[in-house]
C-alpha positions in Angstrom: -34.3 67.9 33.7 -32.4 65.3 32.1 -34.0 62.0 29.9 -32.5 58.8 30.7 -33.8 55.5 29.6 -33.8 52.6 32.1 -34.9 49.1 31.9 -37.5 47.9 35.3 -39.4 45.1 35.8 -43.2 45.5 37.5 -45.7 42.7 38.4 -48.9 43.7 37.7 -52.3 41.6 37.4 -54.3 42.4 34.4 -57.3 40.8 32.6 -56.5 40.3 28.4 -59.5 39.0 26.4 -57.5 36.5 24.0 -59.2 36.2 20.8 -60.9 32.7 21.8 -62.4 34.5 24.7 -64.2 37.4 22.6 -65.4 34.4 20.2 -66.7 33.0 23.1 -68.3 36.3 24.5 -69.6 37.1 21.0 -71.1 33.3 20.8 -72.7 33.9 24.1 -74.8 37.0 23.2 -75.9 35.7 19.4 -79.3 35.1 18.9 -80.7 32.1 17.2 -80.3 33.7 13.7 -77.3 35.2 14.1 -75.8 32.1 16.1 -76.7 30.2 12.8 -75.4 32.4 10.1 -72.1 32.8 12.2 -71.9 28.9 12.1 -72.4 28.3 8.5 -69.8 31.4 7.8 -67.2 28.9 9.8 -68.4 26.0 8.0 -67.6 27.4 4.7 -64.1 29.0 5.8 -62.8 26.0 8.1 -62.1 22.5 6.1 -61.7 21.4 9.7 -65.5 21.7 10.8 -68.0 19.9 8.7 -71.8 19.3 9.0 -72.9 16.0 10.8 -75.2 13.9 8.9 -78.6 13.7 10.7 -80.2 10.3 11.9 -82.7 10.4 9.4 -80.4 10.9 6.3 -78.3 8.5 8.1 -81.3 5.8 7.8 -82.4 6.4 4.4 -78.9 6.7 3.3 -78.4 2.9 4.6 -81.9 2.0 3.1 -81.0 2.9 -0.1 -77.6 0.7 0.5 -79.9 -1.9 1.4 -81.9 -1.6 -1.9 -78.9 -1.4 -3.9 -77.2 -4.7 -2.4 -81.0 -6.3 -3.1 -81.0 -5.3 -7.0 -77.3 -6.6 -7.3 -78.1 -9.9 -6.0 -80.8 -10.3 -8.6 -80.0 -10.9 -12.1 -81.8 -9.0 -14.8 -82.7 -12.2 -16.2 -84.2 -13.5 -13.3 -87.6 -15.7 -14.0 -90.7 -14.7 -12.4 -93.0 -17.6 -11.5 -96.3 -17.4 -13.4 -98.3 -18.1 -10.3 -97.0 -14.5 -8.9 -97.9 -12.6 -12.0 -101.4 -14.4 -12.2 -102.3 -13.7 -8.1 -101.0 -9.8 -9.0 -104.6 -8.2 -9.5 -105.8 -4.7 -9.8 -106.4 -3.9 -6.3 -102.9 -4.7 -5.7 -101.7 -2.2 -8.4 -103.4 0.3 -6.9 -102.6 0.4 -3.7 -98.9 -0.3 -4.6 -99.4 3.4 -6.4 -101.1 4.9 -3.8 -98.0 4.1 -1.2 -96.0 6.2 -2.6 -97.8 8.9 -3.8 -98.0 8.6 -7.4 -101.7 8.7 -7.7 -101.5 12.2 -5.1 -99.3 13.7 -8.2 -96.3 14.6 -5.9 -93.9 11.1 -6.8 -90.1 11.7 -7.1 -88.3 9.0 -6.2 -85.4 11.3 -6.3 -86.1 12.6 -3.6 -87.0 12.0 0.1 -89.6 14.3 0.9 -92.1 16.4 -1.4 -91.2 20.2 -1.6 -92.4 22.9 1.1 -95.3 24.6 -0.1 -93.9 28.1 1.1 -91.5 27.7 -2.0 -94.3 28.6 -4.5 -96.0 31.5 -2.5 -95.9 34.4 -4.8 -94.4 37.9 -3.5 -96.9 40.6 -2.7 -96.8 44.2 -4.6 -95.1 46.6 -2.8 -96.8 50.1 -2.6 -94.2 51.7 -5.2 -94.7 49.1 -7.6 -98.7 49.5 -7.3 -98.2 53.3 -7.7 -96.0 53.0 -10.8 -98.7 50.2 -12.6 -101.0 52.8 -12.1 -98.9 55.4 -13.7 -98.4 52.9 -16.7 -101.8 52.2 -17.4 -102.6 55.9 -17.6 -102.0 58.1 -21.2 -100.1 60.8 -19.3 -97.4 62.9 -21.5 -94.0 61.1 -21.2 -92.5 63.8 -19.5 -95.0 64.1 -16.9 -94.7 60.5 -16.4 -91.2 60.7 -15.8 -91.4 63.5 -13.0 -94.2 61.3 -11.5 -91.9 58.4 -11.3 -89.4 60.6 -9.2 -92.5 61.2 -6.9 -93.2 57.8 -6.4 -89.8 57.1 -5.7 -89.6 59.5 -2.6 -93.1 58.1 -1.1 -92.8 56.1 1.9 -94.2 52.8 3.1 -96.9 54.6 4.9 -97.6 56.5 1.4 -96.6 60.0 2.5 -94.1 62.0 0.3 -90.8 62.8 2.0 -89.4 65.4 -0.2 -90.1 69.1 -0.8 -90.9 70.8 -4.4 -87.3 72.3 -4.4 -85.9 68.8 -4.2 -88.3 66.8 -6.5 -87.6 69.8 -8.8 -83.4 69.4 -8.7 -83.7 65.5 -9.1 -86.3 65.9 -12.1 -84.5 68.5 -13.4 -87.8 70.4 -14.0 -89.9 73.4 -12.9 -91.7 73.3 -9.5 -95.4 73.9 -11.2 -94.5 70.4 -13.6 -93.9 68.9 -9.9 -97.1 70.0 -8.6 -98.8 68.6 -11.5 -97.0 65.3 -10.9 -98.0 65.3 -7.2 -101.4 65.7 -8.2 -101.4 62.9 -10.4 -99.9 60.7 -7.9 -102.3 61.6 -5.1 -105.3 60.8 -7.8 -104.1 57.3 -7.4 -105.0 54.5 -5.3 -105.0 54.4 -2.4 -106.9 57.5 -1.4 -104.5 59.7 0.1 -101.3 58.6 -1.2 -98.5 61.3 -1.8 -99.9 63.2 1.0 -97.1 65.3 2.9 -99.1 65.9 6.2 -101.6 64.0 7.8 -103.8 66.9 7.4 -103.2 66.8 3.9 -103.9 62.8 3.5 -107.1 62.9 5.3 -108.5 66.2 3.2 -107.7 64.0 -0.2 -109.8 61.1 1.2 -112.6 63.3 2.2 -112.3 64.9 -1.3 -113.1 61.5 -2.7 -115.8 60.7 -0.7 -117.4 64.0 -1.9 -117.2 65.8 1.5 -116.0 69.0 0.6 -117.0 72.2 2.6 -118.6 70.4 5.1 -118.4 70.4 9.0 -115.8 67.5 8.6 -113.6 69.2 6.6 -113.6 71.8 8.6 -112.8 69.8 11.9 -109.8 68.3 9.6 -108.2 71.5 8.6 -108.7 73.7 11.5 -109.3 71.3 14.5 -107.1 68.1 14.7 -105.7 68.9 18.2 -108.8 69.4 19.6 -110.2 66.4 17.9 -107.5 64.1 19.6 -107.9 65.3 23.1 -111.5 65.1 22.9 -112.6 68.7 23.2 -115.9 68.0 22.1 -117.6 70.4 24.5 -115.4 73.7 23.5 -116.3 72.7 19.5 -120.3 72.4 20.3 -119.9 75.6 21.7 -118.1 77.0 18.9 -120.1 75.8 15.9 -123.1 75.9 17.3 -124.3 72.2 17.2 -125.3 69.7 18.5 -123.1 67.2 20.1 -124.9 64.2 18.0 -123.7 66.4 15.0 -120.4 66.4 16.3 -120.0 63.1 17.0 -120.9 61.9 13.5 -118.5 64.1 12.1 -116.0 62.2 14.3 -116.9 58.9 13.0 -116.4 59.3 9.4 -112.8 61.1 10.3 -112.1 57.8 12.8 -113.1 55.6 9.4 -110.2 57.5 7.5 -107.3 55.4 7.2 -104.3 58.0 8.7 -101.4 55.6 6.6 -102.7 54.9 3.2 -99.7 52.6 2.4 -99.4 50.2 5.2 -101.7 47.8 3.4 -99.3 47.6 0.3 -95.8 45.5 1.4 -93.9 42.8 -0.1 -92.0 42.1 3.2 -92.7 38.9 4.8 -93.5 38.7 8.7 -90.7 38.1 10.9 -91.2 35.6 13.3 -89.3 34.9 16.9 -87.5 31.6 17.0 -87.4 30.8 20.9 -84.1 29.7 22.1 -85.1 27.4 25.3 -88.5 25.7 25.5 -89.5 25.2 29.4 -91.9 21.8 29.1 -94.3 20.7 31.6 -94.2 16.8 32.7 -96.7 16.4 35.6 -95.7 18.6 38.2 -91.5 18.9 36.9 -90.7 21.7 34.3 -88.1 20.5 31.9 -85.4 22.8 30.0 -84.9 22.2 26.3 -82.4 24.1 24.2 -83.9 24.8 20.8 -81.0 23.6 18.3 -83.2 23.3 15.3 -81.6 25.4 12.7 -78.5 25.2 13.9 -75.7 23.1 11.9 -74.3 20.1 14.1 -70.2 20.6 13.8 -67.5 17.9 13.8 -64.0 17.3 12.9 -63.2 16.4 9.5 -61.5 12.9 9.8 -59.7 13.1 6.3 -57.8 16.3 7.6 -56.9 15.1 10.9 -55.7 12.2 9.5 -53.6 14.3 7.0 -52.0 15.8 9.9 -50.5 13.3 11.7 -48.9 12.1 8.4 -45.2 13.3 8.3 -43.8 14.4 4.8 -47.1 14.7 3.1 -47.5 18.4 4.5 -44.7 21.5 4.0 -44.3 23.6 6.7 -46.8 26.8 6.1 -49.5 23.8 4.9 -48.8 22.3 8.6 -49.2 25.3 10.1 -52.7 26.3 8.5 -54.2 23.1 9.3 -53.1 23.3 13.0 -53.8 26.9 13.5 -57.4 25.8 11.9 -57.9 22.5 14.2 -57.2 24.7 17.0 -60.0 27.4 15.7 -62.2 24.5 15.2 -61.6 22.8 18.6 -62.2 25.9 20.4 -65.5 27.1 17.9 -67.0 23.9 19.5 -66.0 24.5 23.1 -67.4 27.6 23.2 -70.4 26.4 21.6 -70.6 23.9 24.2 -69.7 26.6 26.6 -72.5 28.7 25.5 -75.5 26.6 25.6 -74.4 25.4 29.0 -74.8 28.7 30.3 -77.7 29.6 28.7 -79.2 26.1 30.4 -78.0 27.2 33.8 -79.5 30.4 33.4 -82.9 29.3 32.1 -82.7 26.9 35.2 -82.0 29.7 37.8 -85.2 31.6 36.4 -87.2 28.6 36.5 -86.2 28.7 40.3 -86.7 31.9 41.1 -90.2 32.2 38.9 -91.7 29.0 39.4 -95.1 30.7 40.6 -94.8 32.7 37.2 -94.6 28.8 35.2 -97.4 27.3 37.5 -100.3 30.2 38.0 -99.2 32.5 35.3 -98.0 36.9 34.9 -99.6 38.1 37.9 -97.5 35.6 40.3 -94.2 37.4 38.3 -91.4 37.9 41.3 -88.7 40.6 41.3 -85.5 39.5 40.2 -82.8 41.4 39.0 -79.1 40.1 37.4 -77.5 39.8 40.4 -79.5 37.2 41.9 -79.0 34.8 39.4 -75.5 36.1 38.9 -74.8 35.1 42.7 -76.6 32.3 42.7 -74.5 30.5 39.7 -71.2 32.3 40.6 -70.9 34.0 37.4 -70.4 38.3 36.6 -73.4 40.1 36.3 -72.3 40.9 32.7 -72.0 37.5 31.6 -75.5 36.8 33.0 -76.8 40.1 30.8 -75.2 38.6 27.7 -76.5 35.3 27.9 -80.1 36.8 28.1 -80.1 39.3 25.6 -82.2 39.0 22.6 -82.9 35.5 23.6 -86.4 34.3 24.3 -88.5 31.5 26.0 -91.3 29.4 25.1 -93.8 28.1 27.9 -97.1 26.8 28.5 -98.1 31.2 29.3 -96.9 31.8 25.9 -93.5 33.5 24.3 -91.4 35.7 26.7 -88.2 37.6 26.3 -85.4 36.5 28.8 -85.4 40.2 29.9 -89.2 40.0 31.1 -88.4 37.8 33.8 -86.2 41.0 35.3 -88.1 43.4 36.7 -88.0 45.8 39.7 -89.6 45.4 42.7 -92.7 47.4 44.1 -94.7 47.8 47.3 -91.5 47.3 49.5 -90.1 44.2 47.1 -93.1 41.9 47.5 -95.0 42.2 43.6 -92.9 42.9 40.4 -93.3 45.9 38.4 -94.5 43.8 35.4 -96.9 42.1 37.5 -98.5 45.5 38.5 -98.3 46.6 34.7 -100.0 43.6 34.0 -103.1 44.7 36.2 -103.4 48.3 35.2 -103.6 47.0 31.7 -106.8 44.4 33.3 -108.0 47.4 35.5 -108.3 49.7 32.2 -109.3 46.8 29.8 -112.3 46.5 32.1 -113.5 50.0 33.1 -116.6 51.9 31.8 -115.6 53.4 28.5 -118.1 55.9 29.0 -116.6 56.7 32.3 -113.0 55.8 32.5 -111.4 55.6 36.1 -108.7 58.3 36.6 -105.2 57.4 38.0 -106.2 58.1 41.5 -109.0 55.4 40.7 -106.4 53.1 39.9 -104.6 53.6 42.6 -107.5 53.1 44.8 -108.0 49.8 43.3 -104.7 48.7 43.2 -104.6 49.6 46.9 -107.4 47.4 47.5 -105.7 44.6 46.3 -102.8 44.6 48.9 -100.4 46.6 46.7 -99.3 50.1 47.6 -98.2 52.4 44.6 -98.6 56.3 44.2 -100.4 58.0 41.6 -97.4 59.2 39.3 -96.1 55.8 39.1 -99.8 54.4 37.9 -98.8 57.5 35.4 -95.2 56.1 34.5 -96.8 52.4 33.8 -99.6 53.7 31.8 -97.6 55.7 29.3 -95.2 52.5 29.1 -98.1 50.7 28.2 -99.1 53.2 25.5 -102.5 53.3 27.6 -104.5 56.7 27.0 -104.9 59.3 29.7 -108.8 59.6 31.2 -110.0 62.2 29.2 -108.6 60.6 25.9 -110.1 56.8 26.8 -113.4 58.6 27.2 -115.9 57.6 24.1 -119.1 59.3 23.3 -121.9 57.8 21.9 -124.9 58.9 19.1 
């Protein structure tokens, strides 16, 4: 078969994602913090973008200019009337000092507001720093101390040693016997149980510190942890020939131990969720407010706009560079405005569909999917998915993820799965811990409240809520 080349014309319809459209899609799915970092980066790279001044800053600058003008109008050699000096009393002096905060110790004429106290909070000591501090306080030989530092470096945040003796021996270039000595040294430090390689070893180290070696508690930890987890108390009572009260007393001691000894030592600060949207109630109406706190307010730089309009002031490369940056800045501001408009419209649609939730609470959440919102707004489902990804809404009932309002239907589409989960959680919280309810009993309670649900669905939702089974929820009293 001969190969030949020819020229053809074809008419095709194809969707091409331009760089500008890709940027708009990327901005839409960004959460609040990531968006703030992205805008700050654009401010640094694009000369046409600048951060607009806040109204408060502009007002302060106006007051400062007015004060400077008044000082210029008043010459230095202006005489003050003697009557005014004589009328200025001690009370006036202290009143003036109290107004600007000098008597409170934070007066600083060069700043508008005092610094935040959060700038002075100390950093907490993490687990490795705490262990190294104890190691330096001891009088161990230098070589053993060096090996112990390698051991401490392989302990995770929960306090467990995550490297084998062979691996530690290779890292520290020493014998396995020396590694065992270093591990034993680290396990003698606080918190008790640190440096263990398993849960059983961690609990045994704590029992040794409590002086409970060769006791029923140690035997239970060493050989019957799985039986304790599944609460096979009757089998253990028969095995050891003891009373149930004695077994429960030993179990109470085990429950008082710390399975993760290192979790109280952390230097990381908690991560707070910042809502993207606020839904505020004013009488019978609900108002939607987008949260732009922490986001820089963008505007075009007037100097570069004027520079671009001047002829013969720039060569071709400089003019082309500024024109590209101007188009990029304008498109970024348009994309940001489109992002805010899309999130607002999606929130408005959610409030419309879930009005009973905002009025009465979680039990009145209705089934909703992305297709319903997309059809109402005339958008694609992928756009709604991006607009609701990693974003949060704050209202009078709390802080919720946008995905919280989208749930599947139960009971022939009349009730949402989220409402059923909340009902199961409430039923379990109100049960008698000595006689916990089975999944079938929970089904009957739901049916009595008009919700038809299968037992396997209750078991599925219970597992999603991290609720233990009936046998594991049962509590025994001494």
